[in-house]
N, C-alpha and C positions, 0 to 999 in steps of 0.2 A: 334883429338877427339873434341877439342873446335870448330873447323870449322863445324863438323858434328852436334854438339848440336845447333850452331847458325842457321844452315840450317833447322834443325828440328823445332826450335822455330819460325822461319819465316814462315814455312809451317803451323804450328799450328795457328799462328796469322791470316793467310788467311782463315782458316777453322772455326774460332770462329764465333758464330752467333750474329746477331743484332736483337733487338726487332722489330717485325712487327705485325701490327694489321690484323685481318681477313678482307678479301675483300668481297664486293658485286660483284659477277661475273655472267655474262650471257654468256653461250657458245652456239653458233648457228651452223647450217649446219654440224652437227656431224653424223658420223656413230656410233650410240650409243649402247653400251653394258651395260645392267643394272647390270649383275653379279649374277642374281638369277637363272640361268639355261636357260633363254629364249634366243631366237635368237636376233641378232643385229637389230636395228631400223634405217631406213634411215631418213634423215632430222630430226635428233634428236636435242633436246635442253635441257640444264641443267641450272637451275637458283639457285644461291647460295646467301643466305642472312646471314650475321653475322656468317659465318663459318658452316652453316647448309644448306643442300639441301632442297629447298622448292618445286622444280618440276624437274622431269626428264622424258622425253617422246617425242612424236612427236611434232613438232612445232605447228601443227594444234590444239593440245589439250592444249597448254600452256595457263595459266591464263592471262587475259588482264591486261595491266598496270603494269606488274611485271618485265619487261625487262629494268633494269637500272644498274648503277654501271659500272664496267669495262666490255666492250663488247669484246668477243673473237670469231672471225669467224674461225671455225675449218676447213673450206674449204673442207669438205668431209672426213677429217681425223677421225680416230677411237678415241672414248672417252670411257673410262672404269672406274670402281672404282679402287682405289689403291689396290695393291696386299697385302694380309694379309698372312704372312708366319709363321706358327707355329713351335715351337721347334728349334730355332736357337741359336747361341752363339753371336749374334750381340752385340757389345759394351762391350763384356767381354774379348777381347784380341786385341792386336795390332800386335805384332810379335810373331808368335807361338813358335819360338825357344828361345825367350827372356822371361825367367820366370817372370821377374819383370813387364812385360806388359801383362801377361797372367793370367787371373782369372777364367779360365774354370774349373780347377780341384784343389781341396785342398787336395793333396795327403797325407799330414801329419796331417790333422785336426782330432780333437777328435769328430767332429760333422758330421752328415749326413743330417737327415731330417730338422734340424734347419737352414741349410745354406740358405741364402736369396740372390738370384741373383740380386735383384734390388739395393742392396747396392754397387755394383761394376760397374754399367753401366757408360761408358764413352761416353757422347753424342757427343763428337768431334771426335770419332773414324772414321777413313777413311773407315772402313767396312760399317758403317752406311751410310756415304756419297755416296759410290759406289752403295750400294743397293738402296738408294733413287733415284739415277740417273737412275736405272733400273726399276723404277715404284713401288718399295716396299714402302708402307706408314705405315704399322703396322706389328708387329711381337710379338711372345712370345719367351722368352729366358729362358734358364736353364743352370745351371752348370752340369758337368758330375760327375759320381759317383767316390768316392775315396776309403775309407775303409769300406763302407757300401753299401747295396743294395739301399739305399735311396740317390738320387742325390741332394735332397733339393727342396726348394720352388722356382718355376719359376715366372716370371713377364710378364706383357704385356707392350709393349713400342710403342711409335710412333717414326718415323724417321725424324721428323721435325728438321730444323736447328736452334734449340733453346735449352736452358739448361733443359727444363721441359720434359724429355723423358718418365718418368714413367706414364703409364696409370693406371695400377693396380699392386701393389706389392703383393707377396704371393698369386697369383691367382690359383696355382696348385702345387701339390707335384708329383715328378717323382720317381718311383721305377722301378728297373730293375730285371726281373726274367729271365727265360730261361738260356742260356749258360753263359751270362755275370753275371747274378745274382748268378748262381751256383759257378762261379769262385770267386766272391767277398765274398760269404758266407762260403767258405771252400772247394769247389770242387764238390758240388753235388746240384742238384735241390732240393733234400730233405732238405738240410741245408738252402737253400734260402727260401723255404716255411716256415720252422720252424722259421727263423729269422723274416720273415714278420708277421707270426701269433703272435710271442712273442711281436713284436713292437706294434701291434694294442692292444694286451692285456694290455701292460704296459701303453699305452696312455689312454686306458679306465680307468685304475686304477688311473692315474693322474687326469683325468677329474672328477672322483668321490671323490677325496681328499684322496685316499688310497695309495699315492705314498710312496714307500720304497726305498730310494736311495741306501742303501747297498745291497739290494737283486735284484736290477734292472740292466739289461744289457744296457739300453739306458741311455744317459745323460738326466738330467732334461730338458734341452733345446730341445732335440730331442723329448722327450715324449710330451712336451707342443706343439711342432709344429704339431704333429700328431692328436691332439685333434679335430681340425676342419675337418680332413680327416674322422675320424670315425663317426663324426656327420653329414657328408655329405655337409657341407658348403664350403669345399675346394675340388676341383676336384683332383682325383687321376689318373695320367697318368701311365699306366703300359706297360713297354716295353717287348714284347714277339714276337717270330717269328714263331715257328713251330706250326702246327695244334693242336697237343696234349697239348702244353702249353697254347694255346688260350682257348681251352675247360676248362682246369684246372682253368684259371683265371676267366672265366665267371662263373664257379661253386662257386667261392668265394662269390658271391653275396647272395647265400643261407645262408652263415654264417654271412656275414656282409652286410645286406640289404640296409644300408644307404650309402654305398660307391657310389660316383658319378664318375664312371670310364670312362676312355678313353683309347683305345688300341693304342699302338704306335709300328711302325715297321710292324708287321703282314705280313711278306712276303709269308706265306702259308695261308693267310686269305681266299683265294678263295676255299680252300678245305673244310672249315667249314663256308662258307659264310652264309648259311641258319641259323646256330646257332647264329652267330653274329647278323644277322638281327632280329631274334626273341628276342634277349636280349635287343635290342634298344641301345646298346653301340656303340658310334661312333668310327671312326678309323682315325688316322693320319698315312698315309702310305708313305714310302720312295720310290719315283718313280725310284730310282736307283737300287732297289733290283729286278733285272730282270734275274740274274743268281745266282746259289748257291755260296756263299762265305764261308760257313761253314756247319756243319752237320744240324743245325736247319733251314737252308734255302734250303734244297734239292729240295723243291717244288716251288722255286722262279720262277716267270714268269712275263714278262711285261704285261700280260693280267690280273694280279692279281687285279688291281684297277677296271678295267672294269667289271670283273666277280662279284666282291663284290657289285658294284653299281647296276648291273643287278639283284642281289639277294635282293636288298633293303637296303643295308648297307649305312650309311652316311659316306662318305670318303673325307678327305682333303689330299692334298699333303703337306708334311712337312719334317723336318729333313735335309734340305739343308743348311749346315753350312760351312763357310770357303772356302779357295782355289778357284778352278775353278767351284766348284759346290755350290756356295753361293746362298743366297736367290734370287739374281737377275736373276738366271737361271730358276726360277720356270715357267715362260711362255714357255720356250723351252720344258720342260718336260711335261707340260700340252698339248702343241701342238703335242708332240710325241704320246700322247694317242688319239688325234683326228685322226692322220694319221694311227694309229694302227687299228682303227675301219674299215678301208678300206682294211685290210689285211685278206684274206680268212682264216678262222679258228681261228682268234685272236679276242679278246674282248677289245675294247677301249671305248672312250667317245664321245658324240656329242660335237660340239663346245661350246654350252652353258654349258653343264655339266663340260667340262674341265676348262672353265673360272671360274665357280662357285667353283671348287675344290681348287682354289688359291685365292679366294676373299670371297664370302659370307659364304661358308661352314666352312672354318677355323675360321672365325669370330664367327660363331654360336657355334662351338665346344668350343671355348675359352670363351664363355659367353657374346659375344657382338653381337648377332644376331639382325639384323635390324639397328644397329648403325654404323658398319664398313663393308667394303667389298661389298657394294651395293649402287646403285644410286637410292634412293627413298626418298620421302619427310620425313624429320625428321632425316635422317642419317647424320653423319658427312661428311663434304665436302672434302673427300679424292678422288680426281679426277685426272686422267692421260689422257693426249692427246698424241696419238701415231702417228708416221709417216706411219704406216701400220697396218696390222692385229696384235694385241698384241701377238698372239700365234705363229707368224712366227719368226724364229730366226733372220731374217734380220731387224726386226722392232725395233724401240727405242722410248722412250718418248721424246716429244718436250717440254712439260710443265707438271709439277707435282704440285698439290695443296694438302696440308694437313690442315684440319680444315679451308679450304677456303683461306689459305695463300700460295701464289706461292713460291715454294722452289728453291734454287739454285741447278743446276745440275752439278756444278763443283766439282772436288775432286782431290786427289793427282794424280790419273791416267790421268785425262784430262789435268792437269797442266804439267805433264811430256810429254804428247803427244804434247801439244802446244809448249813446250820449245824446243823439239828436232825434230820438223817436217821439219825444214830447217837448213841450215848451218850458219845462222846468230848468231854470238856469243854474240850479245848485250843483248840477253835475259837471259844469264847465270847468276847465282847468284854470289855475291862477292867472295864466297869461291873459285871460279875457277880462280881468279886472284892471288891466293897464290901459 
């Protein structure tokens, strides 16, 4: 056990960040993808000053006299904004089966809406390092539900190799309705909606100074956490899947007009795409929901995202957490939707739409439109250079910048690869001498 802990400590020491300042960078000769839904640009250039993009476009249109600092010749490689992956559990767990390292769910907690994911983020997590090496530069994170339909308050983070990971704490509240909400509330959707309505009623009473602790079902902390939701200053992410539940959630806005809602999951969204589009409520869709996994997903299809986009719905890809379907696989699933557009009878996305679904659109839904997920003047310099088309599964980043700072692409996986790629035992750690 001591040998294991020594090895773990040595690995952690290698992963700990060092302070680095933002760089002035000029990237030339790029196959440039802006991230706003447009087609790639040949002979592109990106100019970064003090961590912010000041120009991104064709070299012919670049401002004179601004090409200074570190010069990077992309040599025709693809350059894109960093991936923004919404609704992940990055930084909230290390080993899923080891409860001491897992803060995804608080199963025995008295609290629900009051839980704050930002308080548990481990910036040195290998899941963050692996995702960063895959081109992910920003994400939103959330804990899962425990004893309440409210999973708690999510946060926005960056994946930079420094201790300052939190971009915005308490940026949204996540509530689960549908089958999961029904199970948590007592076994029925009726109970889930009653719990939801009661929670908003008690939060309203708390905001008005009429809180009655003895008569309330919520804890004081949960009621206080929901005040910003009912006032519309904090986004409410609502997880639903089936078409009937989606309609029911959209109807809640007639009772609670200030709710700033985002639909999550929405595997049957294509069935009610016109209603979603008319409501103006954006969607974070799970690209893996392509076959029914339960009764509320009987209408699941891989064409779901394409059909919603065709109907005018704002759709981001998200919900890719942990395991082999982590945030770093987002380009693969976006690329699948591009390929799907070529299948007769199916509905996919154009290349520009697909890249936007994992860059600018999730940033916009998360409240950071124009700042992250796009290569435009004034945006944060989250830039990725790829060795091929970013949406091809065989492509990988060669350089990643976050806020204009070039990031390390090493992680526990790359160190293991390098250690065991040959039979030379001189690279093995001291523990192997015992």
